[in-house]
mmCIF entry with sequence, helices, sheets and N, C-alpha, C, O atoms, coordinates in Angstrom:
data_MODEL
# 
_entry.id   MODEL 
# 
_entity.id                         1 
_entity.type                       polymer 
_entity.pdbx_number_of_molecules   1 
# 
_entity_poly.entity_id                      1 
_entity_poly.type                           'polypeptide(L)' 
_entity_poly.nstd_linkage                   no 
_entity_poly.nstd_monomer                   no 
_entity_poly.pdbx_seq_one_letter_code       MNQNLKDIVVKVLQVTLGFWVIKVLATTLGETGGLELSRYTANLGITV 
_entity_poly.pdbx_seq_one_letter_code_can   MNQNLKDIVVKVLQVTLGFWVIKVLATTLGETGGLELSRYTANLGITV 
_entity_poly.pdbx_strand_id                 A 
# 
loop_
_entity_poly_seq.entity_id 
_entity_poly_seq.num 
_entity_poly_seq.mon_id 
_entity_poly_seq.hetero 
1 1  MET n 
1 2  ASN n 
1 3  GLN n 
1 4  ASN n 
1 5  LEU n 
1 6  LYS n 
1 7  ASP n 
1 8  ILE n 
1 9  VAL n 
1 10 VAL n 
1 11 LYS n 
1 12 VAL n 
1 13 LEU n 
1 14 GLN n 
1 15 VAL n 
1 16 THR n 
1 17 LEU n 
1 18 GLY n 
1 19 PHE n 
1 20 TRP n 
1 21 VAL n 
1 22 ILE n 
1 23 LYS n 
1 24 VAL n 
1 25 LEU n 
1 26 ALA n 
1 27 THR n 
1 28 THR n 
1 29 LEU n 
1 30 GLY n 
1 31 GLU n 
1 32 THR n 
1 33 GLY n 
1 34 GLY n 
1 35 LEU n 
1 36 GLU n 
1 37 LEU n 
1 38 SER n 
1 39 ARG n 
1 40 TYR n 
1 41 THR n 
1 42 ALA n 
1 43 ASN n 
1 44 LEU n 
1 45 GLY n 
1 46 ILE n 
1 47 THR n 
1 48 VAL n 
# 
_struct_asym.id          A 
_struct_asym.entity_id   1 
# 
_struct_conf.conf_type_id            HELX_P 
_struct_conf.id                      HELX_P1 
_struct_conf.pdbx_PDB_helix_id       AA1 
_struct_conf.beg_label_comp_id       ASN 
_struct_conf.beg_label_asym_id       A 
_struct_conf.beg_label_seq_id        2 
_struct_conf.pdbx_beg_PDB_ins_code   ? 
_struct_conf.end_label_comp_id       THR 
_struct_conf.end_label_asym_id       A 
_struct_conf.end_label_seq_id        41 
_struct_conf.pdbx_end_PDB_ins_code   ? 
_struct_conf.beg_auth_comp_id        ASN 
_struct_conf.beg_auth_asym_id        A 
_struct_conf.beg_auth_seq_id         2 
_struct_conf.end_auth_comp_id        THR 
_struct_conf.end_auth_asym_id        A 
_struct_conf.end_auth_seq_id         41 
_struct_conf.pdbx_PDB_helix_class    1 
_struct_conf.details                 ? 
_struct_conf.pdbx_PDB_helix_length   40 
# 
_struct_conf_type.id          HELX_P 
_struct_conf_type.criteria    ? 
_struct_conf_type.reference   ? 
# 
loop_
_atom_site.group_PDB 
_atom_site.id 
_atom_site.type_symbol 
_atom_site.label_atom_id 
_atom_site.label_alt_id 
_atom_site.label_comp_id 
_atom_site.label_asym_id 
_atom_site.label_entity_id 
_atom_site.label_seq_id 
_atom_site.pdbx_PDB_ins_code 
_atom_site.Cartn_x 
_atom_site.Cartn_y 
_atom_site.Cartn_z 
_atom_site.occupancy 
_atom_site.B_iso_or_equiv 
_atom_site.pdbx_formal_charge 
_atom_site.auth_seq_id 
_atom_site.auth_comp_id 
_atom_site.auth_asym_id 
_atom_site.auth_atom_id 
_atom_site.pdbx_PDB_model_num 
ATOM 1   N N  . MET A 1 1  ? 10.651 198.863 116.995 1.00 0.00 ? 1  MET A N  1 
ATOM 2   C CA . MET A 1 1  ? 10.869 199.841 116.033 1.00 0.00 ? 1  MET A CA 1 
ATOM 3   C C  . MET A 1 1  ? 9.792  200.749 115.727 1.00 0.00 ? 1  MET A C  1 
ATOM 4   O O  . MET A 1 1  ? 10.030 201.939 115.520 1.00 0.00 ? 1  MET A O  1 
ATOM 5   N N  . ASN A 1 2  ? 8.565  200.255 115.682 1.00 0.00 ? 2  ASN A N  1 
ATOM 6   C CA . ASN A 1 2  ? 7.429  201.051 115.438 1.00 0.00 ? 2  ASN A CA 1 
ATOM 7   C C  . ASN A 1 2  ? 7.300  202.187 116.512 1.00 0.00 ? 2  ASN A C  1 
ATOM 8   O O  . ASN A 1 2  ? 7.013  203.334 116.168 1.00 0.00 ? 2  ASN A O  1 
ATOM 9   N N  . GLN A 1 3  ? 7.501  201.869 117.721 1.00 0.00 ? 3  GLN A N  1 
ATOM 10  C CA . GLN A 1 3  ? 7.375  202.722 118.862 1.00 0.00 ? 3  GLN A CA 1 
ATOM 11  C C  . GLN A 1 3  ? 8.428  203.831 118.778 1.00 0.00 ? 3  GLN A C  1 
ATOM 12  O O  . GLN A 1 3  ? 8.129  204.993 119.056 1.00 0.00 ? 3  GLN A O  1 
ATOM 13  N N  . ASN A 1 4  ? 9.598  203.493 118.414 1.00 0.00 ? 4  ASN A N  1 
ATOM 14  C CA . ASN A 1 4  ? 10.716 204.406 118.160 1.00 0.00 ? 4  ASN A CA 1 
ATOM 15  C C  . ASN A 1 4  ? 10.430 205.387 117.088 1.00 0.00 ? 4  ASN A C  1 
ATOM 16  O O  . ASN A 1 4  ? 10.754 206.560 117.274 1.00 0.00 ? 4  ASN A O  1 
ATOM 17  N N  . LEU A 1 5  ? 9.844  205.020 115.964 1.00 0.00 ? 5  LEU A N  1 
ATOM 18  C CA . LEU A 1 5  ? 9.415  205.952 114.937 1.00 0.00 ? 5  LEU A CA 1 
ATOM 19  C C  . LEU A 1 5  ? 8.310  206.825 115.415 1.00 0.00 ? 5  LEU A C  1 
ATOM 20  O O  . LEU A 1 5  ? 8.304  208.011 115.087 1.00 0.00 ? 5  LEU A O  1 
ATOM 21  N N  . LYS A 1 6  ? 7.361  206.318 116.177 1.00 0.00 ? 6  LYS A N  1 
ATOM 22  C CA . LYS A 1 6  ? 6.336  207.227 116.757 1.00 0.00 ? 6  LYS A CA 1 
ATOM 23  C C  . LYS A 1 6  ? 6.901  208.290 117.654 1.00 0.00 ? 6  LYS A C  1 
ATOM 24  O O  . LYS A 1 6  ? 6.509  209.456 117.600 1.00 0.00 ? 6  LYS A O  1 
ATOM 25  N N  . ASP A 1 7  ? 7.826  207.866 118.477 1.00 0.00 ? 7  ASP A N  1 
ATOM 26  C CA . ASP A 1 7  ? 8.511  208.792 119.428 1.00 0.00 ? 7  ASP A CA 1 
ATOM 27  C C  . ASP A 1 7  ? 9.160  209.956 118.692 1.00 0.00 ? 7  ASP A C  1 
ATOM 28  O O  . ASP A 1 7  ? 9.067  211.110 119.112 1.00 0.00 ? 7  ASP A O  1 
ATOM 29  N N  . ILE A 1 8  ? 9.834  209.621 117.559 1.00 0.00 ? 8  ILE A N  1 
ATOM 30  C CA . ILE A 1 8  ? 10.444 210.649 116.668 1.00 0.00 ? 8  ILE A CA 1 
ATOM 31  C C  . ILE A 1 8  ? 9.492  211.533 116.043 1.00 0.00 ? 8  ILE A C  1 
ATOM 32  O O  . ILE A 1 8  ? 9.736  212.738 115.979 1.00 0.00 ? 8  ILE A O  1 
ATOM 33  N N  . VAL A 1 9  ? 8.412  211.036 115.570 1.00 0.00 ? 9  VAL A N  1 
ATOM 34  C CA . VAL A 1 9  ? 7.398  211.822 114.961 1.00 0.00 ? 9  VAL A CA 1 
ATOM 35  C C  . VAL A 1 9  ? 6.771  212.865 115.941 1.00 0.00 ? 9  VAL A C  1 
ATOM 36  O O  . VAL A 1 9  ? 6.518  214.024 115.616 1.00 0.00 ? 9  VAL A O  1 
ATOM 37  N N  . VAL A 1 10 ? 6.559  212.351 117.123 1.00 0.00 ? 10 VAL A N  1 
ATOM 38  C CA . VAL A 1 10 ? 5.914  213.121 118.157 1.00 0.00 ? 10 VAL A CA 1 
ATOM 39  C C  . VAL A 1 10 ? 6.854  214.229 118.564 1.00 0.00 ? 10 VAL A C  1 
ATOM 40  O O  . VAL A 1 10 ? 6.382  215.333 118.838 1.00 0.00 ? 10 VAL A O  1 
ATOM 41  N N  . LYS A 1 11 ? 8.185  214.002 118.625 1.00 0.00 ? 11 LYS A N  1 
ATOM 42  C CA . LYS A 1 11 ? 9.244  214.931 119.086 1.00 0.00 ? 11 LYS A CA 1 
ATOM 43  C C  . LYS A 1 11 ? 9.338  216.009 117.946 1.00 0.00 ? 11 LYS A C  1 
ATOM 44  O O  . LYS A 1 11 ? 9.408  217.200 118.249 1.00 0.00 ? 11 LYS A O  1 
ATOM 45  N N  . VAL A 1 12 ? 9.339  215.634 116.755 1.00 0.00 ? 12 VAL A N  1 
ATOM 46  C CA . VAL A 1 12 ? 9.473  216.480 115.551 1.00 0.00 ? 12 VAL A CA 1 
ATOM 47  C C  . VAL A 1 12 ? 8.247  217.506 115.629 1.00 0.00 ? 12 VAL A C  1 
ATOM 48  O O  . VAL A 1 12 ? 8.416  218.719 115.505 1.00 0.00 ? 12 VAL A O  1 
ATOM 49  N N  . LEU A 1 13 ? 7.070  216.950 115.834 1.00 0.00 ? 13 LEU A N  1 
ATOM 50  C CA . LEU A 1 13 ? 5.865  217.802 115.889 1.00 0.00 ? 13 LEU A CA 1 
ATOM 51  C C  . LEU A 1 13 ? 5.902  218.813 117.076 1.00 0.00 ? 13 LEU A C  1 
ATOM 52  O O  . LEU A 1 13 ? 5.513  219.969 116.907 1.00 0.00 ? 13 LEU A O  1 
ATOM 53  N N  . GLN A 1 14 ? 6.357  218.386 118.244 1.00 0.00 ? 14 GLN A N  1 
ATOM 54  C CA . GLN A 1 14 ? 6.529  219.234 119.416 1.00 0.00 ? 14 GLN A CA 1 
ATOM 55  C C  . GLN A 1 14 ? 7.534  220.308 119.065 1.00 0.00 ? 14 GLN A C  1 
ATOM 56  O O  . GLN A 1 14 ? 7.247  221.485 119.283 1.00 0.00 ? 14 GLN A O  1 
ATOM 57  N N  . VAL A 1 15 ? 8.645  219.983 118.557 1.00 0.00 ? 15 VAL A N  1 
ATOM 58  C CA . VAL A 1 15 ? 9.633  221.046 118.161 1.00 0.00 ? 15 VAL A CA 1 
ATOM 59  C C  . VAL A 1 15 ? 9.056  221.997 117.145 1.00 0.00 ? 15 VAL A C  1 
ATOM 60  O O  . VAL A 1 15 ? 9.199  223.206 117.329 1.00 0.00 ? 15 VAL A O  1 
ATOM 61  N N  . THR A 1 16 ? 8.417  221.547 116.089 1.00 0.00 ? 16 THR A N  1 
ATOM 62  C CA . THR A 1 16 ? 7.833  222.387 115.138 1.00 0.00 ? 16 THR A CA 1 
ATOM 63  C C  . THR A 1 16 ? 6.786  223.352 115.709 1.00 0.00 ? 16 THR A C  1 
ATOM 64  O O  . THR A 1 16 ? 6.764  224.537 115.378 1.00 0.00 ? 16 THR A O  1 
ATOM 65  N N  . LEU A 1 17 ? 5.928  222.816 116.568 1.00 0.00 ? 17 LEU A N  1 
ATOM 66  C CA . LEU A 1 17 ? 4.942  223.708 117.203 1.00 0.00 ? 17 LEU A CA 1 
ATOM 67  C C  . LEU A 1 17 ? 5.626  224.729 118.038 1.00 0.00 ? 17 LEU A C  1 
ATOM 68  O O  . LEU A 1 17 ? 5.274  225.907 117.979 1.00 0.00 ? 17 LEU A O  1 
ATOM 69  N N  . GLY A 1 18 ? 6.619  224.317 118.837 1.00 0.00 ? 18 GLY A N  1 
ATOM 70  C CA . GLY A 1 18 ? 7.337  225.285 119.759 1.00 0.00 ? 18 GLY A CA 1 
ATOM 71  C C  . GLY A 1 18 ? 7.993  226.382 118.866 1.00 0.00 ? 18 GLY A C  1 
ATOM 72  O O  . GLY A 1 18 ? 7.973  227.562 119.217 1.00 0.00 ? 18 GLY A O  1 
ATOM 73  N N  . PHE A 1 19 ? 8.538  225.996 117.779 1.00 0.00 ? 19 PHE A N  1 
ATOM 74  C CA . PHE A 1 19 ? 9.232  227.002 116.889 1.00 0.00 ? 19 PHE A CA 1 
ATOM 75  C C  . PHE A 1 19 ? 8.232  227.989 116.433 1.00 0.00 ? 19 PHE A C  1 
ATOM 76  O O  . PHE A 1 19 ? 8.512  229.186 116.499 1.00 0.00 ? 19 PHE A O  1 
ATOM 77  N N  . TRP A 1 20 ? 7.086  227.592 115.975 1.00 0.00 ? 20 TRP A N  1 
ATOM 78  C CA . TRP A 1 20 ? 6.049  228.541 115.395 1.00 0.00 ? 20 TRP A CA 1 
ATOM 79  C C  . TRP A 1 20 ? 5.516  229.453 116.519 1.00 0.00 ? 20 TRP A C  1 
ATOM 80  O O  . TRP A 1 20 ? 5.314  230.652 116.329 1.00 0.00 ? 20 TRP A O  1 
ATOM 81  N N  . VAL A 1 21 ? 5.305  228.857 117.657 1.00 0.00 ? 21 VAL A N  1 
ATOM 82  C CA . VAL A 1 21 ? 4.809  229.670 118.808 1.00 0.00 ? 21 VAL A CA 1 
ATOM 83  C C  . VAL A 1 21 ? 5.891  230.737 119.187 1.00 0.00 ? 21 VAL A C  1 
ATOM 84  O O  . VAL A 1 21 ? 5.535  231.893 119.418 1.00 0.00 ? 21 VAL A O  1 
ATOM 85  N N  . ILE A 1 22 ? 7.070  230.407 119.247 1.00 0.00 ? 22 ILE A N  1 
ATOM 86  C CA . ILE A 1 22 ? 8.085  231.375 119.614 1.00 0.00 ? 22 ILE A CA 1 
ATOM 87  C C  . ILE A 1 22 ? 8.303  232.412 118.448 1.00 0.00 ? 22 ILE A C  1 
ATOM 88  O O  . ILE A 1 22 ? 8.570  233.586 118.703 1.00 0.00 ? 22 ILE A O  1 
ATOM 89  N N  . LYS A 1 23 ? 8.182  231.952 117.192 1.00 0.00 ? 23 LYS A N  1 
ATOM 90  C CA . LYS A 1 23 ? 8.345  232.861 116.091 1.00 0.00 ? 23 LYS A CA 1 
ATOM 91  C C  . LYS A 1 23 ? 7.196  233.863 116.094 1.00 0.00 ? 23 LYS A C  1 
ATOM 92  O O  . LYS A 1 23 ? 7.441  235.062 115.957 1.00 0.00 ? 23 LYS A O  1 
ATOM 93  N N  . VAL A 1 24 ? 5.944  233.412 116.248 1.00 0.00 ? 24 VAL A N  1 
ATOM 94  C CA . VAL A 1 24 ? 4.882  234.385 116.233 1.00 0.00 ? 24 VAL A CA 1 
ATOM 95  C C  . VAL A 1 24 ? 5.021  235.264 117.456 1.00 0.00 ? 24 VAL A C  1 
ATOM 96  O O  . VAL A 1 24 ? 4.868  236.473 117.281 1.00 0.00 ? 24 VAL A O  1 
ATOM 97  N N  . LEU A 1 25 ? 5.284  234.827 118.648 1.00 0.00 ? 25 LEU A N  1 
ATOM 98  C CA . LEU A 1 25 ? 5.385  235.745 119.713 1.00 0.00 ? 25 LEU A CA 1 
ATOM 99  C C  . LEU A 1 25 ? 6.508  236.767 119.536 1.00 0.00 ? 25 LEU A C  1 
ATOM 100 O O  . LEU A 1 25 ? 6.330  237.959 119.786 1.00 0.00 ? 25 LEU A O  1 
ATOM 101 N N  . ALA A 1 26 ? 7.647  236.280 119.106 1.00 0.00 ? 26 ALA A N  1 
ATOM 102 C CA . ALA A 1 26 ? 8.813  237.203 118.861 1.00 0.00 ? 26 ALA A CA 1 
ATOM 103 C C  . ALA A 1 26 ? 8.495  238.260 117.899 1.00 0.00 ? 26 ALA A C  1 
ATOM 104 O O  . ALA A 1 26 ? 8.806  239.423 118.157 1.00 0.00 ? 26 ALA A O  1 
ATOM 105 N N  . THR A 1 27 ? 7.866  237.932 116.751 1.00 0.00 ? 27 THR A N  1 
ATOM 106 C CA . THR A 1 27 ? 7.570  238.821 115.688 1.00 0.00 ? 27 THR A CA 1 
ATOM 107 C C  . THR A 1 27 ? 6.512  239.788 116.214 1.00 0.00 ? 27 THR A C  1 
ATOM 108 O O  . THR A 1 27 ? 6.654  240.995 116.015 1.00 0.00 ? 27 THR A O  1 
ATOM 109 N N  . THR A 1 28 ? 5.524  239.339 116.837 1.00 0.00 ? 28 THR A N  1 
ATOM 110 C CA . THR A 1 28 ? 4.444  240.314 117.350 1.00 0.00 ? 28 THR A CA 1 
ATOM 111 C C  . THR A 1 28 ? 5.115  241.199 118.517 1.00 0.00 ? 28 THR A C  1 
ATOM 112 O O  . THR A 1 28 ? 4.837  242.398 118.558 1.00 0.00 ? 28 THR A O  1 
ATOM 113 N N  . LEU A 1 29 ? 5.890  240.704 119.357 1.00 0.00 ? 29 LEU A N  1 
ATOM 114 C CA . LEU A 1 29 ? 6.423  241.535 120.384 1.00 0.00 ? 29 LEU A CA 1 
ATOM 115 C C  . LEU A 1 29 ? 7.439  242.532 119.782 1.00 0.00 ? 29 LEU A C  1 
ATOM 116 O O  . LEU A 1 29 ? 7.471  243.691 120.195 1.00 0.00 ? 29 LEU A O  1 
ATOM 117 N N  . GLY A 1 30 ? 8.285  242.084 118.791 1.00 0.00 ? 30 GLY A N  1 
ATOM 118 C CA . GLY A 1 30 ? 9.163  242.910 118.112 1.00 0.00 ? 30 GLY A CA 1 
ATOM 119 C C  . GLY A 1 30 ? 8.484  244.130 117.398 1.00 0.00 ? 30 GLY A C  1 
ATOM 120 O O  . GLY A 1 30 ? 8.901  245.282 117.521 1.00 0.00 ? 30 GLY A O  1 
ATOM 121 N N  . GLU A 1 31 ? 7.410  243.774 116.647 1.00 0.00 ? 31 GLU A N  1 
ATOM 122 C CA . GLU A 1 31 ? 6.704  244.912 115.957 1.00 0.00 ? 31 GLU A CA 1 
ATOM 123 C C  . GLU A 1 31 ? 6.111  245.840 116.951 1.00 0.00 ? 31 GLU A C  1 
ATOM 124 O O  . GLU A 1 31 ? 6.235  247.059 116.832 1.00 0.00 ? 31 GLU A O  1 
ATOM 125 N N  . THR A 1 32 ? 5.479  245.291 117.912 1.00 0.00 ? 32 THR A N  1 
ATOM 126 C CA . THR A 1 32 ? 4.833  246.235 118.957 1.00 0.00 ? 32 THR A CA 1 
ATOM 127 C C  . THR A 1 32 ? 5.878  247.061 119.737 1.00 0.00 ? 32 THR A C  1 
ATOM 128 O O  . THR A 1 32 ? 5.695  248.234 120.061 1.00 0.00 ? 32 THR A O  1 
ATOM 129 N N  . GLY A 1 33 ? 6.969  246.359 120.007 1.00 0.00 ? 33 GLY A N  1 
ATOM 130 C CA . GLY A 1 33 ? 7.950  247.118 120.808 1.00 0.00 ? 33 GLY A CA 1 
ATOM 131 C C  . GLY A 1 33 ? 8.661  248.180 119.968 1.00 0.00 ? 33 GLY A C  1 
ATOM 132 O O  . GLY A 1 33 ? 9.041  249.241 120.462 1.00 0.00 ? 33 GLY A O  1 
ATOM 133 N N  . GLY A 1 34 ? 8.832  247.848 118.642 1.00 0.00 ? 34 GLY A N  1 
ATOM 134 C CA . GLY A 1 34 ? 9.407  248.910 117.716 1.00 0.00 ? 34 GLY A CA 1 
ATOM 135 C C  . GLY A 1 34 ? 8.555  250.099 117.515 1.00 0.00 ? 34 GLY A C  1 
ATOM 136 O O  . GLY A 1 34 ? 9.013  251.237 117.409 1.00 0.00 ? 34 GLY A O  1 
ATOM 137 N N  . LEU A 1 35 ? 7.219  249.781 117.462 1.00 0.00 ? 35 LEU A N  1 
ATOM 138 C CA . LEU A 1 35 ? 6.255  250.824 117.244 1.00 0.00 ? 35 LEU A CA 1 
ATOM 139 C C  . LEU A 1 35 ? 6.171  251.753 118.368 1.00 0.00 ? 35 LEU A C  1 
ATOM 140 O O  . LEU A 1 35 ? 6.163  252.975 118.215 1.00 0.00 ? 35 LEU A O  1 
ATOM 141 N N  . GLU A 1 36 ? 6.104  251.117 119.590 1.00 0.00 ? 36 GLU A N  1 
ATOM 142 C CA . GLU A 1 36 ? 6.023  251.992 120.783 1.00 0.00 ? 36 GLU A CA 1 
ATOM 143 C C  . GLU A 1 36 ? 7.336  252.728 121.042 1.00 0.00 ? 36 GLU A C  1 
ATOM 144 O O  . GLU A 1 36 ? 7.316  253.871 121.498 1.00 0.00 ? 36 GLU A O  1 
ATOM 145 N N  . LEU A 1 37 ? 8.501  252.079 120.752 1.00 0.00 ? 37 LEU A N  1 
ATOM 146 C CA . LEU A 1 37 ? 9.714  252.870 120.907 1.00 0.00 ? 37 LEU A CA 1 
ATOM 147 C C  . LEU A 1 37 ? 9.750  254.054 119.994 1.00 0.00 ? 37 LEU A C  1 
ATOM 148 O O  . LEU A 1 37 ? 10.106 255.147 120.433 1.00 0.00 ? 37 LEU A O  1 
ATOM 149 N N  . SER A 1 38 ? 9.404  253.894 118.764 1.00 0.00 ? 38 SER A N  1 
ATOM 150 C CA . SER A 1 38 ? 9.419  254.972 117.763 1.00 0.00 ? 38 SER A CA 1 
ATOM 151 C C  . SER A 1 38 ? 8.368  256.043 118.115 1.00 0.00 ? 38 SER A C  1 
ATOM 152 O O  . SER A 1 38 ? 8.594  257.226 117.859 1.00 0.00 ? 38 SER A O  1 
ATOM 153 N N  . ARG A 1 39 ? 7.253  255.655 118.683 1.00 0.00 ? 39 ARG A N  1 
ATOM 154 C CA . ARG A 1 39 ? 6.126  256.511 118.999 1.00 0.00 ? 39 ARG A CA 1 
ATOM 155 C C  . ARG A 1 39 ? 6.633  257.478 120.141 1.00 0.00 ? 39 ARG A C  1 
ATOM 156 O O  . ARG A 1 39 ? 6.423  258.689 120.069 1.00 0.00 ? 39 ARG A O  1 
ATOM 157 N N  . TYR A 1 40 ? 7.279  256.922 121.155 1.00 0.00 ? 40 TYR A N  1 
ATOM 158 C CA . TYR A 1 40 ? 7.552  257.662 122.357 1.00 0.00 ? 40 TYR A CA 1 
ATOM 159 C C  . TYR A 1 40 ? 8.904  258.386 122.407 1.00 0.00 ? 40 TYR A C  1 
ATOM 160 O O  . TYR A 1 40 ? 9.125  259.351 123.137 1.00 0.00 ? 40 TYR A O  1 
ATOM 161 N N  . THR A 1 41 ? 9.799  257.825 121.554 1.00 0.00 ? 41 THR A N  1 
ATOM 162 C CA . THR A 1 41 ? 11.095 258.415 121.560 1.00 0.00 ? 41 THR A CA 1 
ATOM 163 C C  . THR A 1 41 ? 11.398 259.454 120.431 1.00 0.00 ? 41 THR A C  1 
ATOM 164 O O  . THR A 1 41 ? 12.178 260.394 120.587 1.00 0.00 ? 41 THR A O  1 
ATOM 165 N N  . ALA A 1 42 ? 10.740 259.211 119.333 1.00 0.00 ? 42 ALA A N  1 
ATOM 166 C CA . ALA A 1 42 ? 11.023 260.050 118.135 1.00 0.00 ? 42 ALA A CA 1 
ATOM 167 C C  . ALA A 1 42 ? 9.671  260.670 117.598 1.00 0.00 ? 42 ALA A C  1 
ATOM 168 O O  . ALA A 1 42 ? 9.660  261.272 116.525 1.00 0.00 ? 42 ALA A O  1 
ATOM 169 N N  . ASN A 1 43 ? 8.639  260.527 118.292 1.00 0.00 ? 43 ASN A N  1 
ATOM 170 C CA . ASN A 1 43 ? 7.323  261.155 117.873 1.00 0.00 ? 43 ASN A CA 1 
ATOM 171 C C  . ASN A 1 43 ? 6.928  260.618 116.528 1.00 0.00 ? 43 ASN A C  1 
ATOM 172 O O  . ASN A 1 43 ? 6.322  261.344 115.741 1.00 0.00 ? 43 ASN A O  1 
ATOM 173 N N  . LEU A 1 44 ? 7.258  259.323 116.214 1.00 0.00 ? 44 LEU A N  1 
ATOM 174 C CA . LEU A 1 44 ? 6.850  258.736 114.920 1.00 0.00 ? 44 LEU A CA 1 
ATOM 175 C C  . LEU A 1 44 ? 5.818  257.634 115.210 1.00 0.00 ? 44 LEU A C  1 
ATOM 176 O O  . LEU A 1 44 ? 5.386  257.454 116.349 1.00 0.00 ? 44 LEU A O  1 
ATOM 177 N N  . GLY A 1 45 ? 5.446  256.927 114.187 1.00 0.00 ? 45 GLY A N  1 
ATOM 178 C CA . GLY A 1 45 ? 4.523  255.831 114.409 1.00 0.00 ? 45 GLY A CA 1 
ATOM 179 C C  . GLY A 1 45 ? 3.281  255.948 113.516 1.00 0.00 ? 45 GLY A C  1 
ATOM 180 O O  . GLY A 1 45 ? 3.262  256.681 112.527 1.00 0.00 ? 45 GLY A O  1 
ATOM 181 N N  . ILE A 1 46 ? 2.252  255.197 113.906 1.00 0.00 ? 46 ILE A N  1 
ATOM 182 C CA . ILE A 1 46 ? 1.026  255.151 113.032 1.00 0.00 ? 46 ILE A CA 1 
ATOM 183 C C  . ILE A 1 46 ? 0.293  256.501 113.171 1.00 0.00 ? 46 ILE A C  1 
ATOM 184 O O  . ILE A 1 46 ? -0.359 256.915 112.212 1.00 0.00 ? 46 ILE A O  1 
ATOM 185 N N  . THR A 1 47 ? 0.368  257.205 114.313 1.00 0.00 ? 47 THR A N  1 
ATOM 186 C CA . THR A 1 47 ? -0.374 258.454 114.443 1.00 0.00 ? 47 THR A CA 1 
ATOM 187 C C  . THR A 1 47 ? 0.102  259.550 113.622 1.00 0.00 ? 47 THR A C  1 
ATOM 188 O O  . THR A 1 47 ? -0.619 260.514 113.363 1.00 0.00 ? 47 THR A O  1 
ATOM 189 N N  . VAL A 1 48 ? 1.418  259.425 113.161 1.00 0.00 ? 48 VAL A N  1 
ATOM 190 C CA . VAL A 1 48 ? 1.941  260.479 112.339 1.00 0.00 ? 48 VAL A CA 1 
ATOM 191 C C  . VAL A 1 48 ? 1.721  260.076 110.896 1.00 0.00 ? 48 VAL A C  1 
ATOM 192 O O  . VAL A 1 48 ? 2.086  260.818 109.985 1.00 0.00 ? 48 VAL A O  1 
# 
């Protein structure tokens, strides 16, 4: 029973870590992609 609980806790930690890694990468790439798209297609962005 104790080993089963340990396996569950490890799996939850792995899923949580994976979620945050994917969330940070998706947010960063989304912001960067949106900025580059607006900069090159509509001449908008930080420089304006």
